[in-house]
N, CA and C atoms of all chains as a GROMACS GRO file, in nm:
protein
  630
    1MET      N    1  12.223  11.415  13.680
    1MET     CA    2  12.092  11.400  13.616
    1MET      C    3  12.098  11.446  13.471
    2ASP      N    4  12.165  11.562  13.449
    2ASP     CA    5  12.172  11.612  13.311
    2ASP      C    6  12.253  11.519  13.222
    3THR      N    7  12.364  11.468  13.278
    3THR     CA    8  12.445  11.374  13.200
    3THR      C    9  12.364  11.249  13.168
    4LEU      N   10  12.288  11.201  13.267
    4LEU     CA   11  12.206  11.081  13.244
    4LEU      C   12  12.107  11.104  13.130
    5VAL      N   13  12.042  11.220  13.132
    5VAL     CA   14  11.943  11.248  13.028
    5VAL      C   15  12.010  11.258  12.891
    6ASP      N   16  12.131  11.319  12.888
    6ASP     CA   17  12.200  11.330  12.760
    6ASP      C   18  12.236  11.192  12.706
    7ILE      N   19  12.290  11.107  12.794
    7ILE     CA   20  12.324  10.971  12.752
    7ILE      C   21  12.199  10.898  12.704
    8ALA      N   22  12.087  10.917  12.778
    8ALA     CA   23  11.963  10.850  12.740
    8ALA      C   24  11.914  10.897  12.604
    9LEU      N   25  11.926  11.028  12.576
    9LEU     CA   26  11.883  11.078  12.445
    9LEU      C   27  11.968  11.017  12.333
   10VAL      N   28  12.099  11.010  12.354
   10VAL     CA   29  12.187  10.951  12.252
   10VAL      C   30  12.152  10.803  12.231
   11TRP      N   31  12.126  10.734  12.342
   11TRP     CA   32  12.092  10.592  12.332
   11TRP      C   33  11.960  10.571  12.258
   12LEU      N   34  11.863  10.660  12.280
   12LEU     CA   35  11.736  10.649  12.208
   12LEU      C   36  11.756  10.674  12.059
   13VAL      N   37  11.848  10.766  12.024
   13VAL     CA   38  11.876  10.787  11.882
   13VAL      C   39  11.940  10.663  11.821
   14VAL      N   40  12.027  10.594  11.900
   14VAL     CA   41  12.086  10.469  11.852
   14VAL      C   42  11.977  10.366  11.826
   15LEU      N   43  11.880  10.357  11.919
   15LEU     CA   44  11.768  10.263  11.899
   15LEU      C   45  11.688  10.299  11.775
   16LEU      N   46  11.670  10.430  11.754
   16LEU     CA   47  11.599  10.478  11.635
   16LEU      C   48  11.671  10.430  11.508
   17GLY      N   49  11.804  10.442  11.508
   17GLY     CA   50  11.883  10.396  11.394
   17GLY      C   51  11.869  10.246  11.374
   18ALA      N   52  11.868  10.170  11.485
   18ALA     CA   53  11.852  10.025  11.474
   18ALA      C   54  11.719   9.990  11.411
   19CYS      N   55  11.612  10.062  11.451
   19CYS     CA   56  11.481  10.037  11.391
   19CYS      C   57  11.481  10.073  11.243
   20ALA      N   58  11.549  10.183  11.207
   20ALA     CA   59  11.553  10.224  11.066
   20ALA      C   60  11.624  10.119  10.981
   21VAL      N   61  11.735  10.062  11.035
   21VAL     CA   62  11.804   9.956  10.963
   21VAL      C   63  11.712   9.837  10.942
   22ARG      N   64  11.631   9.807  11.046
   22ARG     CA   65  11.540   9.693  11.036
   22ARG      C   66  11.428   9.720  10.936
   23VAL      N   67  11.384   9.846  10.925
   23VAL     CA   68  11.280   9.879  10.826
   23VAL      C   69  11.332   9.848  10.686
   24VAL      N   70  11.459   9.886  10.660
   24VAL     CA   71  11.514   9.864  10.526
   24VAL      C   72  11.538   9.716  10.501
   25GLY      N   73  11.589   9.644  10.603
   25GLY     CA   74  11.630   9.506  10.581
   25GLY      C   75  11.535   9.402  10.635
   26ALA      N   76  11.404   9.432  10.637
   26ALA     CA   77  11.308   9.338  10.694
   26ALA      C   78  11.293   9.217  10.603
   27ARG      N   79  11.256   9.103  10.666
   27ARG     CA   80  11.242   8.980  10.590
   27ARG      C   81  11.108   8.972  10.518
   28SER      N   82  11.006   9.040  10.570
   28SER     CA   83  10.874   9.033  10.507
   28SER      C   84  10.803   9.165  10.528
   29THR      N   85  10.687   9.177  10.463
   29THR     CA   86  10.614   9.304  10.473
   29THR      C   87  10.564   9.330  10.614
   30VAL      N   88  10.514   9.224  10.681
   30VAL     CA   89  10.464   9.243  10.817
   30VAL      C   90  10.578   9.285  10.909
   31ALA      N   91  10.697   9.224  10.890
   31ALA     CA   92  10.812   9.263  10.972
   31ALA      C   93  10.849   9.408  10.948
   32ARG      N   94  10.829   9.454  10.822
   32ARG     CA   95  10.860   9.594  10.791
   32ARG      C   96  10.760   9.688  10.858
   33ILE      N   97  10.631   9.654  10.853
   33ILE     CA   98  10.531   9.736  10.922
   33ILE      C   99  10.561   9.741  11.071
   34LEU      N  100  10.598   9.625  11.128
   34LEU     CA  101  10.628   9.619  11.271
   34LEU      C  102  10.748   9.708  11.306
   35ALA      N  103  10.853   9.704  11.220
   35ALA     CA  104  10.972   9.785  11.247
   35ALA      C  105  10.938   9.934  11.240
   36LEU      N  106  10.852   9.971  11.144
   36LEU     CA  107  10.809  10.112  11.136
   36LEU      C  108  10.731  10.153  11.260
   37ASP      N  109  10.643  10.065  11.306
   37ASP     CA  110  10.564  10.094  11.426
   37ASP      C  111  10.657  10.114  11.546
   38THR      N  112  10.756  10.023  11.559
   38THR     CA  113  10.850  10.035  11.670
   38THR      C  114  10.931  10.163  11.660
   39LEU      N  115  10.967  10.200  11.536
   39LEU     CA  116  11.041  10.326  11.516
   39LEU      C  117  10.961  10.445  11.566
   40VAL      N  118  10.831  10.447  11.532
   40VAL     CA  119  10.747  10.558  11.578
   40VAL      C  120  10.739  10.560  11.730
   41LEU      N  121  10.729  10.440  11.792
   41LEU     CA  122  10.719  10.435  11.938
   41LEU      C  123  10.848  10.486  12.004
   42VAL      N  124  10.963  10.446  11.948
   42VAL     CA  125  11.090  10.495  12.004
   42VAL      C  126  11.100  10.647  11.988
   43LEU      N  127  11.050  10.697  11.875
   43LEU     CA  128  11.051  10.843  11.854
   43LEU      C  129  10.962  10.913  11.957
   44ILE      N  130  10.847  10.851  11.991
   44ILE     CA  131  10.762  10.908  12.095
   44ILE      C  132  10.836  10.914  12.228
   45GLY      N  133  10.907  10.804  12.261
   45GLY     CA  134  10.985  10.803  12.384
   45GLY      C  135  11.090  10.912  12.385
   46LEU      N  136  11.156  10.931  12.270
   46LEU     CA  137  11.259  11.036  12.258
   46LEU      C  138  11.198  11.174  12.283
   47LEU      N  139  11.080  11.199  12.224
   47LEU     CA  140  11.016  11.330  12.242
   47LEU      C  141  10.973  11.350  12.387
   48VAL      N  142  10.922  11.245  12.452
   48VAL     CA  143  10.880  11.257  12.591
   48VAL      C  144  10.999  11.293  12.679
   49LEU      N  145  11.110  11.220  12.659
   49LEU     CA  146  11.228  11.246  12.742
   49LEU      C  147  11.285  11.386  12.716
   50TYR      N  148  11.289  11.425  12.589
   50TYR     CA  149  11.342  11.558  12.555
   50TYR      C  150  11.257  11.668  12.616
   51SER      N  151  11.124  11.650  12.606
   51SER     CA  152  11.032  11.749  12.662
   51SER      C  153  11.050  11.761  12.813
   52ALA      N  154  11.068  11.644  12.882
   52ALA     CA  155  11.086  11.649  13.027
   52ALA      C  156  11.218  11.716  13.064
   53SER      N  157  11.322  11.691  12.984
   53SER     CA  158  11.454  11.747  13.020
   53SER      C  159  11.459  11.897  12.994
   54ARG      N  160  11.383  11.947  12.895
   54ARG     CA  161  11.382  12.090  12.865
   54ARG      C  162  11.274  12.165  12.941
   55ASP      N  163  11.187  12.091  13.012
   55ASP     CA  164  11.078  12.150  13.091
   55ASP      C  165  10.980  12.231  13.007
   56VAL      N  166  10.958  12.189  12.883
   56VAL     CA  167  10.855  12.250  12.800
   56VAL      C  168  10.758  12.141  12.757
   57SER      N  169  10.633  12.181  12.729
   57SER     CA  170  10.531  12.079  12.704
   57SER      C  171  10.500  12.060  12.556
   58TYR      N  172  10.551  12.145  12.467
   58TYR     CA  173  10.499  12.133  12.331
   58TYR      C  174  10.558  12.018  12.253
   59PHE      N  175  10.670  11.961  12.298
   59PHE     CA  176  10.717  11.839  12.231
   59PHE      C  177  10.623  11.723  12.258
   60LEU      N  178  10.555  11.728  12.372
   60LEU     CA  179  10.460  11.621  12.405
   60LEU      C  180  10.338  11.626  12.314
   61ASP      N  181  10.300  11.746  12.264
   61ASP     CA  182  10.194  11.753  12.164
   61ASP      C  183  10.232  11.674  12.040
   62ALA      N  184  10.356  11.695  11.995
   62ALA     CA  185  10.403  11.620  11.879
   62ALA      C  186  10.404  11.470  11.908
   63ALA      N  187  10.444  11.433  12.030
   63ALA     CA  188  10.446  11.290  12.065
   63ALA      C  189  10.305  11.232  12.063
   64LEU      N  190  10.207  11.309  12.112
   64LEU     CA  191  10.069  11.261  12.113
   64LEU      C  192  10.018  11.242  11.971
   65ILE      N  193  10.045  11.340  11.884
   65ILE     CA  194  10.001  11.327  11.744
   65ILE      C  195  10.069  11.208  11.678
   66LEU      N  196  10.199  11.187  11.709
   66LEU     CA  197  10.269  11.071  11.652
   66LEU      C  198  10.206  10.940  11.699
   67ALA      N  199  10.165  10.936  11.826
   67ALA     CA  200  10.101  10.815  11.876
   67ALA      C  201   9.972  10.787  11.800
   68LEU      N  202   9.890  10.892  11.780
   68LEU     CA  203   9.766  10.875  11.705
   68LEU      C  204   9.794  10.829  11.562
   69LEU      N  205   9.883  10.900  11.494
   69LEU     CA  206   9.912  10.869  11.354
   69LEU      C  207   9.975  10.730  11.340
   70GLY      N  208  10.066  10.697  11.432
   70GLY     CA  209  10.132  10.567  11.424
   70GLY      C  210  10.035  10.453  11.440
   71PHE      N  211   9.941  10.468  11.533
   71PHE     CA  212   9.841  10.363  11.552
   71PHE      C  213   9.755  10.345  11.429
   72VAL      N  214   9.702  10.456  11.377
   72VAL     CA  215   9.613  10.445  11.260
   72VAL      C  216   9.690  10.391  11.139
   73ALA      N  217   9.815  10.434  11.122
   73ALA     CA  218   9.893  10.388  11.007
   73ALA      C  219   9.922  10.239  11.017
   74THR      N  220   9.959  10.192  11.137
   74THR     CA  221   9.986  10.050  11.155
   74THR      C  222   9.860   9.967  11.128
   75LEU      N  223   9.748  10.015  11.184
   75LEU     CA  224   9.623   9.942  11.166
   75LEU      C  225   9.586   9.936  11.018
   76ALA      N  226   9.594  10.049  10.948
   76ALA     CA  227   9.557  10.053  10.807
   76ALA      C  228   9.649   9.964  10.724
   77ALA      N  229   9.780   9.973  10.747
   77ALA     CA  230   9.873   9.893  10.669
   77ALA      C  231   9.853   9.744  10.694
   78ALA      N  232   9.832   9.707  10.823
   78ALA     CA  233   9.816   9.566  10.855
   78ALA      C  234   9.687   9.510  10.795
   79ARG      N  235   9.577   9.586  10.805
   79ARG     CA  236   9.450   9.537  10.751
   79ARG      C  237   9.456   9.528  10.598
   80TYR      N  238   9.521   9.628  10.537
   80TYR     CA  239   9.530   9.625  10.391
   80TYR      C  240   9.616   9.510  10.343
   81TYR      N  241   9.727   9.485  10.414
   81TYR     CA  242   9.815   9.376  10.370
   81TYR      C  243   9.754   9.240  10.399
   82GLY      N  244   9.682   9.227  10.510
   82GLY     CA  245   9.630   9.096  10.546
   82GLY      C  246   9.512   9.052  10.462
   83ARG      N  247   9.423   9.144  10.429
   83ARG     CA  248   9.300   9.103  10.361
   83ARG      C  249   9.280   9.169  10.226
   84GLY      N  250   9.368   9.262  10.189
   84GLY     CA  251   9.356   9.324  10.058
   84GLY      C  252   9.257   9.438  10.054
   85LYS      N  253   9.190   9.466  10.166
   85LYS     CA  254   9.100   9.580  10.171
   85LYS      C  255   9.096   9.632  10.314
   86LEU      N  256   9.055   9.758  10.328
   86LEU     CA  257   9.061   9.821  10.459
   86LEU      C  258   8.938   9.792  10.543
   87PHE      N  259   8.820   9.800  10.482
   87PHE     CA  260   8.696   9.789  10.559
   87PHE      C  261   8.614   9.669  10.512
   88GLY      N  262   8.526   9.625  10.598
   88GLY     CA  263   8.433   9.520  10.560
   88GLY      C  264   8.487   9.380  10.577
   89MET      N  265  11.322  11.674  14.918
   89MET     CA  266  11.215  11.626  14.830
   89MET      C  267  11.259  11.632  14.684
   90GLY      N  268  11.327  11.743  14.651
   90GLY     CA  269  11.372  11.757  14.513
   90GLY      C  270  11.472  11.651  14.473
   91ALA      N  271  11.563  11.618  14.568
   91ALA     CA  272  11.664  11.516  14.536
   91ALA      C  273  11.600  11.379  14.519
   92VAL      N  274  11.500  11.349  14.604
   92VAL     CA  275  11.432  11.220  14.594
   92VAL      C  276  11.362  11.208  14.460
   93LEU      N  277  11.292  11.316  14.420
   93LEU     CA  278  11.223  11.314  14.290
   93LEU      C  279  11.322  11.296  14.177
   94SER      N  280  11.436  11.362  14.189
   94SER     CA  281  11.537  11.353  14.083
   94SER      C  282  11.590  11.211  14.070
   95VAL      N  283  11.619  11.148  14.185
   95VAL     CA  284  11.668  11.010  14.181
   95VAL      C  285  11.561  10.917  14.124
   96ALA      N  286  11.433  10.938  14.165
   96ALA     CA  287  11.325  10.854  14.113
   96ALA      C  288  11.312  10.872  13.962
   97ALA      N  289  11.322  10.996  13.915
   97ALA     CA  290  11.313  11.020  13.771
   97ALA      C  291  11.428  10.950  13.698
   98GLY      N  292  11.549  10.956  13.757
   98GLY     CA  293  11.663  10.889  13.694
   98GLY      C  294  11.641  10.739  13.684
   99ILE      N  295  11.589  10.679  13.793
   99ILE     CA  296  11.563  10.535  13.791
   99ILE      C  297  11.460  10.501  13.685
  100LEU      N  298  11.354  10.583  13.675
  100LEU     CA  299  11.249  10.556  13.576
  100LEU      C  300  11.304  10.569  13.434
  101VAL      N  301  11.392  10.668  13.412
  101VAL     CA  302  11.449  10.685  13.279
  101VAL      C  303  11.532  10.562  13.241
  102VAL      N  304  11.615  10.515  13.336
  102VAL     CA  305  11.697  10.397  13.307
  102VAL      C  306  11.610  10.276  13.281
  103LEU      N  307  11.503  10.260  13.362
  103LEU     CA  308  11.412  10.147  13.343
  103LEU      C  309  11.346  10.153  13.205
  104GLY      N  310  11.297  10.272  13.168
  104GLY     CA  311  11.233  10.286  13.037
  104GLY      C  312  11.327  10.256  12.923
  105LEU      N  313  11.451  10.305  12.936
  105LEU     CA  314  11.550  10.278  12.831
  105LEU      C  315  11.577  10.129  12.819
  106LEU      N  316  11.587  10.062  12.934
  106LEU     CA  317  11.615   9.918  12.934
  106LEU      C  318  11.504   9.842  12.861
  107VAL      N  319  11.378   9.876  12.894
  107VAL     CA  320  11.266   9.804  12.835
  107VAL      C  321  11.256   9.834  12.686
  108LEU      N  322  11.279   9.961  12.648
  108LEU     CA  323  11.276   9.996  12.505
  108LEU      C  324  11.386   9.923  12.430
  109THR      N  325  11.505   9.911  12.493
  109THR     CA  326  11.614   9.839  12.429
  109THR      C  327  11.578   9.692  12.409
  110LEU      N  328  11.511   9.633  12.509
  110LEU     CA  329  11.468   9.494  12.493
  110LEU      C  330  11.368   9.481  12.379
  111ALA      N  331  11.278   9.580  12.365
  111ALA     CA  332  11.180   9.575  12.257
  111ALA      C  333  11.248   9.579  12.121
  112VAL      N  334  11.348   9.668  12.105
  112VAL     CA  335  11.417   9.678  11.977
  112VAL      C  336  11.503   9.554  11.954
  113ALA      N  337  11.562   9.500  12.063
  113ALA     CA  338  11.640   9.377  12.047
  113ALA      C  339  11.550   9.263  12.004
  114GLY      N  340  11.422   9.269  12.045
  114GLY     CA  341  11.328   9.163  12.009
  114GLY      C  342  11.311   9.150  11.858
  115ILE      N  343  11.306   9.264  11.786
  115ILE     CA  344  11.286   9.253  11.641
  115ILE      C  345  11.413   9.207  11.571
  116TYR      N  346  11.527   9.206  11.642
  116TYR     CA  347  11.647   9.150  11.581
  116TYR      C  348  11.667   9.003  11.615
  117ARG      N  349  11.628   8.962  11.736
  117ARG     CA  350  11.668   8.831  11.786
  117ARG      C  351  11.560   8.724  11.773
  118MET      N  352  11.433   8.764  11.758
  118MET     CA  353  11.328   8.664  11.761
  118MET      C  354  11.322   8.587  11.630
  119PRO      N  355  11.286   8.457  11.637
  119PRO     CA  356  11.297   8.372  11.518
  119PRO      C  357  11.190   8.395  11.412
  120ASP      N  358  11.072   8.442  11.447
  120ASP     CA  359  10.973   8.468  11.342
  120ASP      C  360  10.894   8.594  11.375
  121VAL      N  361  10.807   8.633  11.280
  121VAL     CA  362  10.739   8.762  11.294
  121VAL      C  363  10.648   8.765  11.416
  122TYR      N  364  10.584   8.651  11.444
  122TYR     CA  365  10.491   8.648  11.558
  122TYR      C  366  10.563   8.678  11.689
  123ASN      N  367  10.683   8.619  11.704
  123ASN     CA  368  10.759   8.644  11.826
  123ASN      C  369  10.810   8.788  11.831
  124GLU      N  370  10.844   8.842  11.713
  124GLU     CA  371  10.887   8.982  11.711
  124GLU      C  372  10.775   9.074  11.758
  125ILE      N  373  10.653   9.050  11.707
  125ILE     CA  374  10.540   9.132  11.749
  125ILE      C  375  10.516   9.116  11.898
  126GLN      N  376  10.527   8.991  11.944
  126GLN     CA  377  10.511   8.962  12.087
  126GLN      C  378  10.607   9.047  12.170
  127ALA      N  379  10.734   9.056  12.125
  127ALA     CA  380  10.834   9.128  12.205
  127ALA      C  381  10.808   9.279  12.204
  128THR      N  382  10.784   9.335  12.086
  128THR     CA  383  10.776   9.481  12.079
  128THR      C  384  10.642   9.533  12.129
  129ALA      N  385  10.534   9.454  12.112
  129ALA     CA  386  10.403   9.504  12.154
  129ALA      C  387  10.397   9.522  12.304
  130LYS      N  388  10.477   9.445  12.378
  130LYS     CA  389  10.481   9.465  12.524
  130LYS      C  390  10.587   9.566  12.562
  131GLY      N  391  10.706   9.550  12.503
  131GLY     CA  392  10.820   9.630  12.549
  131GLY      C  393  10.808   9.777  12.519
  132ALA      N  394  10.773   9.811  12.394
  132ALA     CA  395  10.777   9.953  12.356
  132ALA      C  396  10.678  10.039  12.436
  133PRO      N  397  10.549  10.001  12.448
  133PRO     CA  398  10.458  10.087  12.526
  133PRO      C  399  10.498  10.096  12.673
  134LEU      N  400  10.544   9.984  12.732
  134LEU     CA  401  10.580   9.989  12.874
  134LEU      C  402  10.703  10.079  12.896
  135GLY      N  403  10.799  10.073  12.802
  135GLY     CA  404  10.914  10.162  12.815
  135GLY      C  405  10.873  10.307  12.808
  136ILE      N  406  10.780  10.337  12.715
  136ILE     CA  407  10.736  10.477  12.702
  136ILE      C  408  10.656  10.518  12.824
  137VAL      N  409  10.580  10.426  12.884
  137VAL     CA  410  10.507  10.460  13.006
  137VAL      C  411  10.605  10.496  13.118
  138ALA      N  412  10.715  10.422  13.127
  138ALA     CA  413  10.816  10.455  13.229
  138ALA      C  414  10.875  10.593  13.204
  139LEU      N  415  10.904  10.623  13.076
  139LEU     CA  416  10.958  10.756  13.044
  139LEU      C  417  10.854  10.865  13.074
  140ALA      N  418  10.726  10.836  13.047
  140ALA     CA  419  10.622  10.934  13.076
  140ALA      C  420  10.607  10.958  13.225
  141LEU      N  421  10.623  10.850  13.306
  141LEU     CA  422  10.620  10.866  13.451
  141LEU      C  423  10.735  10.956  13.496
  142ALA      N  424  10.853  10.936  13.434
  142ALA     CA  425  10.966  11.023  13.467
  142ALA      C  426  10.936  11.167  13.432
  143ALA      N  427  10.865  11.188  13.318
  143ALA     CA  428  10.828  11.324  13.278
  143ALA      C  429  10.728  11.384  13.375
  144MET      N  430  10.637  11.298  13.429
  144MET     CA  431  10.538  11.350  13.524
  144MET      C  432  10.606  11.400  13.652
  145LEU      N  433  10.721  11.344  13.687
  145LEU     CA  434  10.788  11.385  13.811
  145LEU      C  435  10.846  11.526  13.802
  146THR      N  436  10.843  11.588  13.683
  146THR     CA  437  10.887  11.727  13.676
  146THR      C  438  10.789  11.820  13.748
  147GLY      N  439  10.662  11.774  13.765
  147GLY     CA  440  10.566  11.852  13.842
  147GLY      C  441  10.504  11.967  13.766
  148ASP      N  442  10.529  11.976  13.636
  148ASP     CA  443  10.472  12.085  13.556
  148ASP      C  444  10.335  12.042  13.504
  149GLY      N  445  10.233  12.125  13.522
  149GLY     CA  446  10.096  12.087  13.490
  149GLY      C  447  10.074  12.041  13.347
  150PRO      N  448  10.106  12.122  13.247
  150PRO     CA  449  10.085  12.080  13.108
  150PRO      C  450  10.160  11.952  13.073
  151ILE      N  451  10.282  11.936  13.124
  151ILE     CA  452  10.358  11.815  13.094
  151ILE      C  453  10.290  11.692  13.154
  152ILE      N  454  10.240  11.706  13.278
  152ILE     CA  455  10.173  11.592  13.342
  152ILE      C  456  10.049  11.551  13.262
  153ALA      N  457   9.968  11.651  13.222
  153ALA     CA  458   9.846  11.620  13.147
  153ALA      C  459   9.877  11.545  13.019
  154ARG      N  460   9.974  11.595  12.942
  154ARG     CA  461  10.005  11.531  12.814
  154ARG      C  462  10.070  11.395  12.833
  155ALA      N  463  10.155  11.383  12.936
  155ALA     CA  464  10.220  11.254  12.960
  155ALA      C  465  10.118  11.147  12.998
  156VAL      N  466  10.019  11.185  13.081
  156VAL     CA  467   9.913  11.089  13.116
  156VAL      C  468   9.836  11.048  12.992
  157LEU      N  469   9.804  11.146  12.906
  157LEU     CA  470   9.731  11.114  12.782
  157LEU      C  471   9.809  11.016  12.696
  158ILE      N  472   9.938  11.044  12.677
  158ILE     CA  473  10.020  10.958  12.592
  158ILE      C  474  10.028  10.817  12.649
  159ALA      N  475  10.050  10.806  12.782
  159ALA     CA  476  10.064  10.674  12.844
  159ALA      C  477   9.936  10.594  12.830
  160VAL      N  478   9.821  10.656  12.863
  160VAL     CA  479   9.694  10.584  12.856
  160VAL      C  480   9.663  10.544  12.712
  161PHE      N  481   9.686  10.637  12.618
  161PHE     CA  482   9.657  10.607  12.478
  161PHE      C  483   9.741  10.490  12.428
  162LEU      N  484   9.870  10.491  12.463
  162LEU     CA  485   9.956  10.382  12.415
  162LEU      C  486   9.916  10.249  12.478
  163LEU      N  487   9.880  10.252  12.607
  163LEU     CA  488   9.842  10.126  12.672
  163LEU      C  489   9.714  10.070  12.610
  164ILE      N  490   9.627  10.158  12.556
  164ILE     CA  491   9.504  10.109  12.493
  164ILE      C  492   9.531  10.059  12.352
  165THR      N  493   9.610  10.135  12.274
  165THR     CA  494   9.619  10.104  12.130
  165THR      C  495   9.726  10.002  12.094
  166ALA      N  496   9.829   9.986  12.176
  166ALA     CA  497   9.937   9.894  12.139
  166ALA      C  498   9.887   9.749  12.121
  167PRO      N  499   9.803   9.697  12.210
  167PRO     CA  500   9.752   9.561  12.188
  167PRO      C  501   9.667   9.551  12.061
  168LEU      N  502   9.591   9.657  12.029
  168LEU     CA  503   9.509   9.653  11.907
  168LEU      C  504   9.597   9.646  11.783
  169ALA      N  505   9.702   9.729  11.778
  169ALA     CA  506   9.793   9.727  11.664
  169ALA      C  507   9.861   9.592  11.653
  170ALA      N  508   9.902   9.535  11.768
  170ALA     CA  509   9.968   9.405  11.766
  170ALA      C  510   9.874   9.297  11.714
  171HIS      N  511   9.747   9.304  11.757
  171HIS     CA  512   9.649   9.206  11.710
  171HIS      C  513   9.630   9.216  11.558
  172ALA      N  514   9.619   9.339  11.508
  172ALA     CA  515   9.602   9.356  11.363
  172ALA      C  516   9.723   9.304  11.287
  173LEU      N  517   9.843   9.328  11.342
  173LEU     CA  518   9.965   9.281  11.274
  173LEU      C  519   9.972   9.128  11.272
  174VAL      N  520   9.942   9.066  11.386
  174VAL     CA  521   9.947   8.919  11.390
  174VAL      C  522   9.844   8.860  11.294
  175ARG      N  523   9.727   8.923  11.288
  175ARG     CA  524   9.622   8.874  11.198
  175ARG      C  525   9.668   8.884  11.052
  176ALA      N  526   9.731   8.998  11.018
  176ALA     CA  527   9.781   9.014  10.882
  176ALA      C  528   9.887   8.910  10.852
  177ALA      N  529   9.976   8.885  10.949
  177ALA     CA  530  10.082   8.786  10.927
  177ALA      C  531  10.022   8.647  10.907
  178TYR      N  532   9.920   8.613  10.987
  178TYR     CA  533   9.860   8.480  10.977
  178TYR      C  534   9.786   8.464  10.846
  179LEU      N  535   9.710   8.568  10.806
  179LEU     CA  536   9.632   8.558  10.682
  179LEU      C  537   9.722   8.553  10.559
  180SER      N  538   9.842   8.612  10.568
  180SER     CA  539   9.932   8.610  10.452
  180SER      C  540  10.031   8.495  10.461
  181ASP      N  541  10.000   8.393  10.543
  181ASP     CA  542  10.080   8.270  10.552
  181ASP      C  543  10.226   8.297  10.586
  182GLU      N  544  10.246   8.383  10.681
  182GLU     CA  545  10.381   8.407  10.730
  182GLU      C  546  10.434   8.278  10.795
  183PRO      N  547  10.559   8.239  10.764
  183PRO     CA  548  10.611   8.114  10.824
  183PRO      C  549  10.621   8.124  10.975
  184MET      N  550  10.587   8.014  11.043
  184MET     CA  551  10.586   8.010  11.189
  184MET      C  552  10.701   7.923  11.238
  185TYR      N  553  10.773   7.972  11.338
  185TYR     CA  554  10.887   7.900  11.392
  185TYR      C  555  10.837   7.784  11.477
  186ARG      N  556  10.880   7.662  11.442
  186ARG     CA  557  10.831   7.546  11.514
  186ARG      C  558  10.926   7.502  11.625
  187GLY      N  559  11.046   7.558  11.627
  187GLY     CA  560  11.140   7.523  11.733
  187GLY      C  561  11.212   7.393  11.706
  188GLU      N  562  11.314   7.366  11.784
  188GLU     CA  563  11.388   7.240  11.771
  188GLU      C  564  11.328   7.141  11.868
  189GLY      N  565  11.339   7.014  11.830
  189GLY     CA  566  11.290   6.910  11.918
  189GLY      C  567  11.141   6.887  11.900
  190GLU      N  568  11.090   6.796  11.979
  190GLU     CA  569  10.952   6.752  11.961
  190GLU      C  570  10.857   6.836  12.045
  191ASP      N  571  10.740   6.858  11.989
  191ASP     CA  572  10.635   6.927  12.063
  191ASP      C  573  10.578   6.831  12.168
  192ALA      N  574  10.597   6.864  12.294
  192ALA     CA  575  10.563   6.769  12.401
  192ALA      C  576  10.414   6.741  12.406
  193SER      N  577  10.331   6.840  12.363
  193SER     CA  578  10.187   6.817  12.372
  193SER      C  579  10.133   6.746  12.249
  194ARG      N  580  10.219   6.723  12.146
  194ARG     CA  581  10.174   6.650  12.028
  194ARG      C  582  10.278   6.543  11.996
  195PRO      N  583  10.274   6.428  12.062
  195PRO     CA  584  10.374   6.324  12.039
  195PRO      C  585  10.369   6.274  11.896
  196GLY      N  586  10.486   6.262  11.830
  196GLY     CA  587  10.492   6.214  11.693
  196GLY      C  588  10.441   6.314  11.593
  197GLY      N  589  10.416   6.436  11.634
  197GLY     CA  590  10.371   6.539  11.541
  197GLY      C  591  10.225   6.526  11.503
  198GLN      N  592  10.152   6.435  11.567
  198GLN     CA  593  10.010   6.416  11.534
  198GLN      C  594   9.925   6.519  11.607
  199PRO      N  595   9.823   6.568  11.541
  199PRO     CA  596   9.730   6.657  11.612
  199PRO      C  597   9.662   6.581  11.725
  200VAL      N  598   9.636   6.650  11.832
  200VAL     CA  599   9.569   6.586  11.946
  200VAL      C  600   9.424   6.557  11.907
  201LYS      N  601   9.382   6.434  11.938
  201LYS     CA  602   9.244   6.397  11.906
  201LYS      C  603   9.152   6.449  12.014
  202ARG      N  604   9.054   6.527  11.969
  202ARG     CA  605   8.962   6.585  12.068
  202ARG      C  606   8.831   6.510  12.066
  203PRO      N  607   8.760   6.509  12.179
  203PRO     CA  608   8.638   6.426  12.189
  203PRO      C  609   8.534   6.459  12.084
  204HIS      N  610   8.523   6.587  12.045
  204HIS     CA  611   8.413   6.622  11.956
  204HIS      C  612   8.451   6.611  11.809
  205ASP      N  613   8.572   6.559  11.778
  205ASP     CA  614   8.613   6.549  11.638
  205ASP      C  615   8.526   6.450  11.562
  206ASP      N  616   8.490   6.338  11.626
  206ASP     CA  617   8.413   6.235  11.558
  206ASP      C  618   8.266   6.272  11.549
  207ALA      N  619   8.223   6.368  11.627
  207ALA     CA  620   8.081   6.400  11.635
  207ALA      C  621   8.047   6.523  11.553
  208SER      N  622   8.128   6.549  11.446
  208SER     CA  623   8.109   6.674  11.374
  208SER      C  624   7.980   6.674  11.294
  209SER      N  625   7.919   6.556  11.269
  209SER     CA  626   7.798   6.555  11.186
  209SER      C  627   7.674   6.588  11.264
  210ILE      N  628   7.687   6.589  11.395
  210ILE     CA  629   7.568   6.615  11.477
  210ILE      C  630   7.525   6.760  11.461
   0.00000   0.00000   0.00000
């Protein structure tokens, strides 16, 4: 079980790196926002798994805050890029 | 009981990793932005939900509470973020992949004529 979790953590870091490469090399702005959103989601998964493997809960607080921030950031960036303004 | 929970947690971790990997592969392999959003908006939250379920199997109270919160929040907000992204892509004239070959529902590339098209002045 411990080996599995270690392998899983390394694999999630690899996925994180893949998302980071995609953020830099995106074809368009929307693709870049999407890659950033996916990066945040993979980071949340990494924190959840790490918190479960260490049996402590405070990494999950960080994951929850990241989920909130990632959603608001994606929404704001998408609305601003699509229509040129945030509200209205 | 402990061994069963451990095996279940291991299966859930592998499942979550698989789905997350598919989501990240989606942004590399899909032909246009719309398909990329389609792939990641489903894959990433579901993978994290599987990982959160694995975290819940630890049986620790604070971890269970936070994992449930994260899973529910992601299941609610991921479709909203995907909708906003697709809308931004469409409004900014992002190119759309038309595929190879002919569109079977539009022979000759003509738009389908609908009954109410001629009655637009009514």
